[in-house]
Backbone as a chain_set.jsonl record, in Angstrom:
{"seq": "MLIELLVGLAMYLPAFAANGGATFIRNGTPIDFRRNFKDGRRILGDGKSFEGLLLSLTFGVDVGIIISRFLGIDWILVGLVESLFAMLGDMAGAFIKRRLNIPRGGRAWGLDQLDFILGSTLGILIMGIRPSLYQFLFVALIAFLMHMFTNYGAYRLKIKTVPW", "coords": {"N": [[2.756, -1.436, 26.652], [4.422, -1.866, 24.368], [3.215, -4.276, 23.681], [0.69, -3.435, 22.509], [1.629, -1.774, 20.327], [2.87, -3.735, 18.786], [0.429, -5.286, 18.317], [-0.952, -3.479, 16.84], [0.912, -3.255, 14.487], [0.435, -5.922, 13.593], [-2.044, -5.816, 12.927], [-2.105, -4.12, 10.711], [-0.754, -5.788, 8.662], [-2.057, -7.116, 6.27], [-2.101, -4.832, 4.843], [0.686, -4.131, 4.35], [1.56, -6.239, 2.95], [-0.293, -6.272, 0.691], [0.549, -3.792, -0.494], [3.361, -4.362, -1.097], [2.745, -6.614, -2.894], [1.801, -5.528, -5.375], [4.114, -4.817, -6.72], [5.329, -6.848, -8.092], [4.13, -7.068, -10.346], [5.076, -5.987, -13.55], [4.305, -5.092, -16.289], [1.544, -4.586, -16.738], [-2.157, -4.247, -17.371], [-3.092, -0.92, -17.427], [-5.017, 0.815, -14.93], [-6.205, 3.151, -15.438], [-6.52, 2.871, -18.25], [-4.821, 4.1, -19.695], [-5.627, 6.807, -19.932], [-5.927, 10.308, -20.23], [-6.204, 12.999, -17.495], [-8.295, 16.028, -17.036], [-6.263, 17.847, -16.945], [-4.375, 17.123, -18.653], [-2.343, 15.281, -18.174], [-1.671, 11.737, -17.296], [-4.185, 9.789, -15.591], [-3.556, 8.059, -13.588], [-1.206, 6.49, -14.318], [0.972, 4.2, -15.747], [2.048, 2.374, -13.753], [0.055, 1.643, -12.018], [-2.09, -1.109, -12.227], [-4.453, -3.603, -13.442], [-3.735, -6.201, -13.124], [-1.763, -5.743, -10.93], [-3.377, -4.82, -8.978], [-5.025, -7.026, -8.492], [-3.326, -8.99, -7.628], [-2.25, -7.725, -5.553], [-4.423, -7.778, -3.845], [-4.783, -10.533, -3.306], [-2.36, -11.194, -2.09], [-2.907, -9.716, 0.342], [-5.274, -10.913, 1.286], [-4.478, -13.517, 1.522], [-2.614, -13.083, 3.832], [-4.444, -12.327, 5.775], [-5.847, -14.956, 5.938], [-3.707, -16.41, 7.176], [-3.306, -14.926, 9.544], [-5.882, -15.551, 10.532], [-5.64, -18.279, 11.041], [-3.494, -18.505, 12.972], [-4.138, -16.776, 14.9], [-6.722, -17.358, 15.757], [-8.881, -15.836, 15.073], [-11.315, -14.504, 12.919], [-10.046, -12.896, 10.191], [-10.299, -12.647, 7.384], [-12.003, -11.288, 5.67], [-11.428, -8.731, 6.603], [-8.718, -8.754, 5.813], [-9.066, -8.597, 3.07], [-10.821, -6.113, 2.698], [-8.937, -4.281, 3.926], [-6.811, -4.494, 2.274], [-7.769, -3.726, -0.253], [-8.409, -1.001, 0.309], [-5.879, -0.103, 0.947], [-4.709, -0.313, -1.543], [-6.407, 1.654, -2.858], [-5.563, 3.847, -1.47], [-2.833, 4.01, -2.391], [-3.571, 4.396, -5.112], [-4.588, 6.82, -5.041], [-2.376, 8.23, -4.112], [-0.855, 8.077, -6.333], [-2.515, 9.5, -8.226], [-2.584, 12.131, -6.998], [0.418, 12.717, -7.357], [0.434, 12.681, -9.998], [-0.92, 14.989, -10.684], [0.775, 16.773, -9.637], [2.655, 16.86, -11.389], [4.662, 14.775, -10.972], [6.739, 12.274, -12.216], [6.189, 9.054, -12.726], [7.789, 6.789, -10.386], [9.134, 8.965, -9.675], [9.951, 11.068, -6.746], [8.033, 11.81, -3.933], [8.134, 12.664, -0.931], [6.954, 11.541, 1.924], [4.053, 10.953, 0.983], [4.692, 9.014, -0.87], [5.532, 6.958, 0.935], [3.392, 6.697, 2.891], [0.856, 6.592, 1.52], [-0.682, 4.228, 1.162], [-0.934, 3.444, 3.818], [-2.493, 5.302, 4.971], [-4.909, 4.811, 3.449], [-5.563, 2.021, 3.911], [-6.168, 2.444, 6.602], [-8.386, 3.791, 6.694], [-10.015, 1.744, 5.482], [-9.956, -0.399, 7.739], [-11.069, 1.244, 9.616], [-13.82, 1.637, 8.659], [-14.497, -1.078, 8.745], [-14.976, -1.145, 11.33], [-12.828, -1.516, 13.223], [-10.608, -0.306, 15.456], [-7.716, 1.362, 15.421], [-5.484, 2.573, 17.861], [-4.056, 6.004, 18.566], [-1.302, 5.769, 19.03], [-0.854, 3.33, 17.78], [-1.278, 3.694, 15.153], [0.613, 5.766, 14.421], [2.993, 4.425, 15.006], [2.913, 2.41, 13.167], [2.934, 3.929, 10.707], [5.512, 5.119, 11.094], [6.96, 2.668, 10.799], [6.302, 1.929, 8.195], [7.306, 4.113, 6.651], [10.066, 3.709, 7.221], [10.459, 1.086, 6.339], [9.884, 1.627, 3.657], [12.071, 3.259, 2.625], [14.148, 1.574, 3.151], [13.686, -0.763, 1.926], [13.389, 0.121, -0.765], [15.72, 1.272, -1.215], [17.53, -1.03, -1.009], [16.497, -2.356, -3.276], [17.568, -0.631, -5.418], [20.23, -0.999, -5.138], [20.439, -3.643, -5.626], [19.871, -3.333, -8.402], [17.183, -3.402, -9.256], [15.744, -1.304, -9.206], [16.037, 1.922, -10.641], [16.454, 4.13, -9.368], [17.241, 5.465, -5.929], [14.957, 5.741, -4.441]], "CA": [[2.575, -0.565, 25.507], [4.981, -2.764, 23.482], [2.411, -5.26, 23.064], [-0.243, -2.604, 21.839], [2.227, -1.593, 19.095], [2.903, -4.87, 18.093], [-0.899, -5.68, 17.918], [-1.163, -2.554, 15.613], [1.657, -3.888, 13.4], [-0.119, -7.142, 13.007], [-3.34, -5.367, 12.331], [-1.61, -3.617, 9.178], [-0.017, -6.736, 7.814], [-2.503, -7.333, 5.022], [-1.841, -3.64, 3.827], [2.086, -4.232, 4.059], [1.529, -7.384, 1.887], [-0.826, -5.746, -0.471], [1.61, -2.9, -1.02], [4.471, -5.077, -1.7], [2.466, -7.535, -3.707], [1.737, -5.023, -6.577], [5.424, -4.516, -7.239], [5.579, -8.101, -8.707], [3.675, -6.946, -11.803], [5.661, -4.841, -14.459], [3.645, -4.583, -17.463], [-0.157, -4.949, -16.704], [-2.976, -3.298, -18.048], [-3.333, 0.204, -16.583], [-6.341, 0.836, -14.524], [-6.733, 4.263, -16.143], [-6.651, 2.557, -19.673], [-3.62, 5.122, -20.408], [-6.379, 7.985, -20.333], [-5.335, 11.445, -19.402], [-7.09, 13.611, -16.861], [-8.517, 17.173, -17.606], [-5.068, 18.837, -16.903], [-3.529, 16.681, -19.866], [-1.499, 14.352, -17.657], [-2.222, 10.659, -17.195], [-4.674, 9.859, -14.466], [-2.738, 7.137, -12.573], [-0.083, 6.096, -14.767], [1.169, 2.683, -16.057], [2.269, 1.671, -12.381], [-1.283, 1.101, -11.544], [-2.719, -2.076, -13.185], [-5.531, -4.457, -12.844], [-3.048, -7.145, -12.548], [-1.135, -5.517, -9.727], [-4.379, -4.837, -8.068], [-5.434, -8.611, -8.246], [-2.15, -9.709, -6.93], [-2.162, -7.138, -4.088], [-5.684, -8.53, -2.92], [-4.468, -11.814, -3.077], [-1.399, -11.09, -0.876], [-3.754, -9.314, 1.616], [-6.227, -12.096, 1.825], [-3.541, -14.674, 2.197], [-2.094, -12.68, 5.139], [-5.684, -12.411, 6.627], [-5.998, -16.181, 6.292], [-2.681, -16.682, 8.069], [-3.806, -14.159, 10.658], [-7.004, -16.211, 11.081], [-5.42, -19.425, 11.454], [-2.753, -18.445, 13.873], [-4.779, -16.073, 16.145], [-8.043, -17.734, 15.85], [-9.914, -14.694, 14.959], [-11.556, -14.256, 11.55], [-9.477, -11.631, 9.707], [-10.177, -12.913, 5.971], [-12.595, -10.271, 5.146], [-10.556, -7.651, 7.091], [-7.497, -8.546, 5.004], [-9.688, -8.096, 1.817], [-10.992, -4.693, 2.717], [-7.811, -3.492, 4.251], [-5.811, -4.566, 1.099], [-8.371, -2.958, -1.006], [-8.333, 0.313, 0.75], [-4.538, 0.297, 0.836], [-4.463, 0.101, -2.817], [-7.16, 2.58, -3.36], [-4.87, 4.824, -0.965], [-1.696, 4.236, -3.198], [-3.839, 5.063, -6.351], [-4.922, 8.122, -4.678], [-1.272, 8.943, -4.242], [-0.27, 8.22, -7.933], [-3.273, 10.604, -8.679], [-1.822, 13.46, -6.568], [1.5, 12.739, -8.007], [0.448, 13.045, -11.486], [-1.385, 16.354, -10.586], [1.917, 17.62, -9.296], [3.778, 16.738, -12.404], [5.809, 14.108, -10.494], [6.474, 11.248, -12.923], [6.35, 7.693, -12.021], [8.991, 6.546, -9.917], [9.569, 10.227, -8.843], [9.964, 11.413, -5.298], [7.288, 12.509, -3.15], [8.337, 12.325, 0.55], [5.685, 11.24, 2.741], [3.158, 10.477, 0.062], [5.026, 7.574, -1.436], [5.512, 6.062, 2.267], [2.043, 6.633, 3.653], [-0.715, 6.684, 0.969], [-1.39, 2.943, 1.533], [-1.442, 3.333, 5.353], [-3.884, 6.01, 5.247], [-6.013, 4.241, 2.737], [-5.917, 0.786, 4.949], [-6.589, 2.775, 7.825], [-9.791, 4.243, 6.353], [-10.688, 0.7, 5.392], [-10.354, -0.791, 8.827], [-12.046, 2.033, 10.354], [-15.098, 1.317, 8.17], [-14.911, -2.37, 9.341], [-15.243, -1.08, 13.007], [-11.571, -1.637, 13.742], [-10.124, 1.244, 15.786], [-6.559, 1.414, 16.023], [-5.01, 3.714, 18.775], [-3.232, 6.846, 17.832], [-0.038, 5.118, 19.113], [-0.558, 2.172, 16.828], [-1.179, 4.357, 13.862], [1.876, 6.65, 14.362], [3.939, 3.485, 14.965], [2.808, 1.568, 11.846], [3.191, 4.745, 9.818], [6.884, 5.228, 11.127], [7.729, 1.468, 10.284], [5.992, 1.93, 6.775], [8.157, 5.059, 6.271], [11.37, 3.376, 7.269], [10.645, 0.054, 5.393], [9.79, 2.123, 2.167], [13.186, 3.671, 2.427], [15.105, 0.567, 3.272], [13.407, -1.683, 0.62], [13.651, 0.813, -2.058], [17.515, 1.53, -1.401], [17.878, -2.414, -1.37], [16.253, -2.579, -4.838], [18.389, 0.312, -6.145], [21.535, -1.721, -4.554], [20.296, -4.948, -6.628], [19.764, -2.907, -9.764], [15.96, -3.709, -9.534], [15.302, 0.096, -9.541], [16.931, 2.762, -11.403], [16.735, 5.591, -8.184], [17.392, 4.782, -4.551], [13.72, 6.035, -3.767]], "C": [[3.275, -1.01, 24.268], [3.996, -3.748, 22.744], [1.377, -4.59, 22.252], [0.462, -2.189, 20.406], [2.413, -2.71, 18.174], [1.5, -5.648, 17.564], [-1.256, -4.73, 16.821], [-0.463, -3.005, 14.438], [0.891, -4.979, 12.812], [-1.381, -6.741, 12.638], [-3.12, -4.872, 10.738], [-1.015, -4.55, 8.414], [-0.539, -7.064, 6.511], [-2.186, -6.029, 4.092], [-0.357, -3.811, 3.498], [2.052, -5.319, 2.911], [0.995, -7.044, 0.556], [0.05, -4.744, -1.169], [2.701, -3.577, -1.803], [3.99, -5.891, -2.861], [2.27, -6.889, -5.243], [3.231, -4.92, -7.254], [6.008, -5.487, -8.085], [5.215, -8.028, -10.139], [4.417, -5.706, -12.404], [5.025, -4.403, -15.341], [2.157, -5.125, -17.454], [-0.98, -3.833, -17.421], [-3.514, -2.225, -17.133], [-4.871, 0.299, -16.2], [-6.964, 2.179, -15.088], [-6.891, 4.087, -17.745], [-5.793, 3.68, -20.396], [-4.391, 6.479, -20.822], [-5.706, 9.156, -19.49], [-6.684, 12.212, -18.464], [-7.401, 15.237, -17.388], [-7.408, 18.131, -17.789], [-4.126, 18.113, -18.125], [-2.691, 15.647, -19.411], [-2.312, 12.977, -17.212], [-3.071, 10.63, -15.726], [-4.132, 9.281, -13.399], [-1.355, 6.905, -13.017], [-0.022, 4.47, -14.839], [1.429, 1.682, -14.842], [1.156, 1.043, -11.818], [-1.939, 0.335, -12.415], [-3.742, -3.124, -12.468], [-4.757, -5.663, -12.168], [-2.332, -7.081, -11.29], [-2.376, -5.553, -8.507], [-4.931, -6.275, -7.611], [-4.36, -9.192, -7.295], [-1.926, -9.194, -5.491], [-3.307, -7.778, -3.271], [-5.403, -9.728, -2.529], [-3.416, -12.12, -1.948], [-1.985, -10.782, 0.486], [-4.471, -10.252, 2.138], [-5.331, -13.19, 2.179], [-2.995, -14.394, 3.611], [-3.373, -12.765, 6.132], [-6.024, -13.953, 6.764], [-5.035, -16.668, 7.281], [-3.046, -16.322, 9.453], [-4.96, -14.983, 11.291], [-6.542, -17.439, 11.623], [-4.714, -19.345, 12.828], [-3.381, -17.861, 15.143], [-6.275, -16.622, 16.365], [-9.176, -16.656, 15.774], [-10.065, -14.691, 13.185], [-11.152, -12.88, 10.86], [-9.354, -11.702, 8.143], [-10.758, -11.58, 5.292], [-11.905, -8.956, 5.545], [-9.429, -7.567, 6.065], [-8.091, -8.133, 3.607], [-9.889, -6.672, 1.616], [-9.836, -3.883, 3.117], [-6.84, -3.27, 2.94], [-6.53, -3.673, 0.029], [-8.259, -1.393, -0.92], [-7.111, 0.648, 0.497], [-4.186, 0.604, -0.439], [-5.13, 1.215, -3.457], [-6.32, 3.864, -2.678], [-3.464, 5.241, -1.973], [-2.057, 4.683, -4.515], [-4.188, 6.489, -6.016], [-3.614, 9.052, -4.697], [-0.637, 9.06, -5.485], [-1.273, 9.27, -8.511], [-2.768, 11.827, -8.505], [-0.481, 13.807, -7.29], [1.512, 13.244, -9.203], [-0.039, 14.416, -11.632], [-0.091, 17.375, -10.355], [2.893, 17.551, -10.236], [4.809, 15.956, -11.892], [5.712, 12.907, -11.474], [6.597, 10.062, -12.313], [7.668, 7.305, -11.649], [9.678, 8.042, -9.267], [9.314, 10.388, -7.443], [8.875, 12.098, -4.776], [7.162, 12.299, -1.753], [7.024, 12.426, 1.36], [4.633, 10.634, 2.006], [3.438, 9.154, -0.307], [5.164, 6.6, -0.281], [4.376, 5.725, 2.838], [0.901, 6.396, 3.154], [-1.275, 5.346, 1.299], [-1.69, 2.697, 3.031], [-2.5, 3.992, 5.641], [-5.099, 5.381, 4.49], [-6.382, 2.941, 3.744], [-6.529, 1.212, 6.269], [-8.153, 3.044, 7.787], [-10.676, 2.883, 6.307], [-10.995, -0.281, 6.657], [-11.142, -0.193, 9.702], [-13.629, 1.693, 9.925], [-15.593, -0.278, 8.628], [-14.939, -2.371, 10.995], [-13.918, -1.283, 13.796], [-11.028, -0.17, 14.066], [-8.621, 1.225, 16.414], [-6.02, 2.74, 16.85], [-4.139, 4.733, 17.987], [-1.652, 6.25, 17.826], [0.279, 4.259, 17.867], [-0.366, 2.746, 15.398], [0.186, 4.785, 13.6], [2.864, 5.446, 14.323], [4.191, 2.698, 13.614], [3.167, 2.512, 10.788], [4.943, 5.002, 9.988], [7.626, 4.098, 10.461], [7.492, 1.471, 8.667], [6.937, 2.895, 6.289], [9.57, 4.402, 6.202], [11.401, 2.147, 6.275], [10.6, 0.49, 3.838], [11.318, 2.616, 1.797], [14.191, 2.807, 2.21], [14.845, -0.228, 1.968], [13.808, -0.968, -0.746], [15.246, 1.039, -2.391], [18.048, 0.09, -1.892], [17.587, -2.755, -2.972], [17.21, -1.843, -5.684], [19.742, -0.453, -6.032], [21.585, -2.942, -5.533], [19.925, -4.498, -7.91], [18.365, -3.245, -10.115], [15.226, -2.208, -9.991], [16.495, 0.946, -9.821], [17.361, 3.962, -10.123], [16.625, 4.604, -6.881], [15.886, 5.134, -3.699], [12.684, 5.177, -4.326]], "O": [[2.85, -0.631, 23.176], [3.974, -3.969, 21.533], [1.114, -5.173, 21.2], [-0.219, -2.304, 19.387], [2.156, -2.649, 16.971], [1.477, -6.436, 16.619], [-1.872, -5.193, 15.861], [-1.101, -3.162, 13.397], [0.692, -4.99, 11.597], [-1.897, -7.527, 11.843], [-3.831, -5.197, 9.787], [-0.676, -4.13, 7.308], [0.256, -7.3, 5.602], [-2.041, -6.105, 2.872], [-0.079, -3.635, 2.312], [2.671, -5.028, 1.887], [1.541, -7.358, -0.501], [0.264, -4.866, -2.375], [2.898, -3.363, -2.999], [4.73, -5.929, -3.844], [2.53, -7.583, -6.227], [3.278, -4.97, -8.483], [7.001, -5.223, -8.763], [5.764, -8.693, -11.018], [4.388, -4.598, -11.869], [5.018, -3.173, -15.404], [1.769, -6.042, -18.177], [-0.546, -2.792, -17.914], [-4.268, -2.501, -16.2], [-5.785, -0.047, -16.949], [-8.189, 2.265, -15.182], [-7.32, 5.005, -18.444], [-6.064, 4.087, -21.526], [-4.015, 7.178, -21.763], [-5.119, 9.04, -18.413], [-7.875, 12.018, -18.706], [-6.605, 15.643, -18.234], [-7.472, 19.069, -18.584], [-3.104, 18.718, -18.45], [-2.209, 14.983, -20.328], [-3.473, 13.075, -16.813], [-2.692, 11.35, -14.802], [-4.161, 9.842, -12.304], [-0.407, 7.077, -12.251], [-0.723, 3.679, -14.209], [1.13, 0.488, -14.862], [1.26, -0.006, -11.182], [-2.426, 0.884, -13.403], [-3.808, -3.386, -11.267], [-4.979, -6.077, -11.03], [-2.213, -8.079, -10.579], [-2.316, -6.147, -7.43], [-5.217, -6.531, -6.442], [-4.654, -9.815, -6.275], [-1.562, -9.858, -4.521], [-3.115, -8.244, -2.148], [-5.745, -10.073, -1.398], [-3.516, -13.012, -1.106], [-1.694, -11.371, 1.527], [-4.407, -10.505, 3.341], [-5.538, -13.764, 3.248], [-2.915, -15.283, 4.459], [-3.23, -13.279, 7.241], [-6.543, -14.232, 7.845], [-5.468, -17.328, 8.225], [-3.109, -17.131, 10.379], [-4.995, -15.094, 12.517], [-7.013, -17.75, 12.717], [-5.176, -19.98, 13.776], [-3.197, -18.351, 16.257], [-6.912, -16.141, 17.303], [-10.231, -16.723, 16.405], [-9.141, -14.841, 12.385], [-11.863, -11.881, 10.969], [-8.516, -11.011, 7.564], [-10.098, -10.908, 4.499], [-11.86, -8.086, 4.676], [-9.175, -6.503, 5.501], [-7.478, -7.24, 3.022], [-9.374, -6.028, 0.702], [-9.755, -2.757, 2.628], [-6.266, -2.225, 2.631], [-5.818, -2.867, -0.57], [-8.057, -0.665, -1.891], [-6.966, 1.672, -0.171], [-3.477, 1.583, -0.669], [-4.638, 1.752, -4.449], [-6.38, 4.92, -3.308], [-3.11, 6.386, -2.251], [-1.214, 5.281, -5.184], [-4.007, 7.322, -6.905], [-3.593, 10.214, -5.103], [0.074, 10.031, -5.744], [-0.774, 9.986, -9.379], [-2.494, 12.59, -9.43], [-0.253, 14.927, -7.748], [2.331, 14.08, -9.585], [0.34, 15.064, -12.608], [-0.007, 18.516, -10.811], [3.969, 18.113, -10.029], [5.943, 16.284, -12.241], [4.572, 12.462, -11.606], [7.191, 10.066, -11.235], [8.615, 7.435, -12.424], [10.622, 8.064, -8.477], [8.362, 9.762, -6.976], [8.753, 13.216, -5.276], [6.133, 11.774, -1.328], [6.232, 13.367, 1.333], [4.253, 9.584, 2.523], [2.638, 8.234, -0.138], [4.913, 5.418, -0.516], [4.22, 4.593, 3.296], [-0.06, 6.055, 3.842], [-2.422, 5.348, 1.745], [-2.539, 1.895, 3.419], [-3.388, 3.567, 6.38], [-6.226, 5.482, 4.974], [-7.478, 2.925, 4.305], [-7.268, 0.484, 6.932], [-8.974, 2.638, 8.61], [-11.763, 2.788, 6.878], [-12.058, -0.899, 6.703], [-11.851, -0.816, 10.492], [-14.51, 1.518, 10.767], [-16.762, -0.614, 8.814], [-14.926, -3.362, 11.725], [-13.968, -1.206, 15.024], [-10.984, 0.808, 13.319], [-8.374, 1.103, 17.613], [-6.198, 3.864, 16.382], [-3.576, 4.422, 16.938], [-0.93, 6.265, 16.829], [1.262, 4.351, 17.132], [0.509, 2.367, 14.62], [0.867, 4.283, 12.707], [3.678, 5.561, 13.407], [5.276, 2.42, 13.103], [3.755, 1.991, 9.84], [5.603, 5.065, 8.951], [8.616, 4.27, 9.751], [8.382, 1.067, 7.918], [7.529, 2.462, 5.301], [10.222, 4.543, 5.168], [12.288, 2.132, 5.421], [11.156, -0.149, 2.945], [11.737, 2.345, 0.672], [15.047, 2.996, 1.346], [15.688, -0.32, 1.075], [14.464, -1.507, -1.637], [15.815, 0.992, -3.481], [18.785, -0.057, -2.866], [18.383, -3.331, -3.712], [17.668, -2.424, -6.668], [20.378, -0.461, -7.086], [22.607, -3.219, -6.159], [19.601, -5.417, -8.663], [18.193, -3.415, -11.322], [14.388, -2.051, -10.879], [17.635, 0.778, -9.39], [18.456, 4.522, -10.061], [16.152, 3.472, -6.78], [15.729, 4.834, -2.516], [11.53, 5.249, -3.904]]}, "num_chains": 1, "name": "protein.A"}
């Protein structure tokens, strides 16, 4: 069972890398071009940029390359697709937060931690990879805990103004 969970975690490494990669871009070109939705609020917000998306895909593909080298399986395309869908999941989360009138950086428990995992799961399912329910739940738990831990760490280091 432990091996199955660790394989599941390895399966999602490109998504974790992609999700973390976007945070290195502070002031990029917003994907929504600063446009508002029909409700008058921003479509996604300034936190979703073309530069962040490109860096995320680069991080995810790089992890796919590393997996390919060490495990001897071709994971590069999977890394790209998984990273892209992780970021689409993240953008869907931002879209939902804007509709709920939650500002950028505002707290949305569950959605903040799991949007990229849900997106990447869709991506790997499209690729024909079928994580078990246990693998998915384990990865979701790890993502949830890592999000809380890293955000608190960033707050303590004064990188973020809020601990979430």
